[in-house]
N, C-alpha and C positions, 0 to 999 in steps of 0.2 A: 594526523595522515588524515586523505581523504577518498570519500569510498569512492571503490572502484566498479565505475558507473557503463561499461561494459560486459560486466555479470550482472544485475542494474535489470540492462536491456534486457540480454537471454534468460534470465527468469522472469522478468516479461509478455516478451511474446511469445514464452511458451507455458505462460498462464491465458493469454489471452486465445491461442492457438483451441489453448485444453476449455476451454469458457469457462469453468469457475473460476470466476472472478465478479467479484462487485464494485464496477466505478460509481468516485464522486461523496461525501462527507456526509452527507442525510441519506442517505441509502444507505451505507456502507453499515451506520447505527443504526438498523431494520437490518440489513443482513449479511450482521456477524456471527450467526448461531451457523459450523461448524467450520467455518475458517480456522486460516492456521500461523497468519503474522498481517497484519495493515504498514499497510505503508504510506507509511502521510508529508508530503512533500511542507519545503518551509512558508506554505502558506498561508497554512488552512490560520482561518477567525480565531483567535482565541475560546470562544462561549461554542464553534463547530469541535474543538480537540478539546477542550475540558469532558464533551459530552460522549467525543468518539473513542479517548485513555480509560473513560470508567467503561461505554459498554466492554471494552478489551480488556478489563483486568475478569467483565462477569464472565463469558466469558474463555475464560484465560488461555488467549489471540496473542501471539508475539506482536512487541508495536515498535519497527521502526523508522526511523524522524531519517528520514531525507535530506540532502542537501542544494535539493533541485527545491523550483518553481512549480507552479501548479501548471502554465506554460508546459513547462519544459517535459516533467511528467506527462502529461498528456502529447506531445509527443512522440514521448516512448512507447507509451499504449496501442498508438497511429489514432487522436481522436480530434475531426477542429473542433476541439473545446476546453476551458479551464479544469481540471480532472485534481483535485487534491486528497485525494484521499484515495484507494482502492484497497481492497477486501483480498487473502488469495489465499484460496480453498487447497489447492492442491498446489504444494512447493515443498520438495523434501528438509530434511532439517539441518544437509548440507550448507544450501541454500542459504536458507534463517541465515544460521552463524556467521555463513562471507557474507550476510547484509550488512548485519550487526558489528562489523567489523570500522 
């Protein structure tokens, strides 16, 4: 089943508007505390993926593997550069469950 990209876009726009997010794989490793969900693009390098998932597990953060590239994720968050990971601090449990489908 393909992820609902319209719902993903809505969740990301709300997070961007609220300002409670961290962009980028390296930044999210250090900014994981307080995050509720970690969204990962399909193009995260393997070494960073391992570090991100370990840090997420340490802070009890839900990890969502997205079927989009870092360029597509960047477009969704309105950035002109690749974004391979996004840590969201203001996302509802219902939205997280919807993204995990």
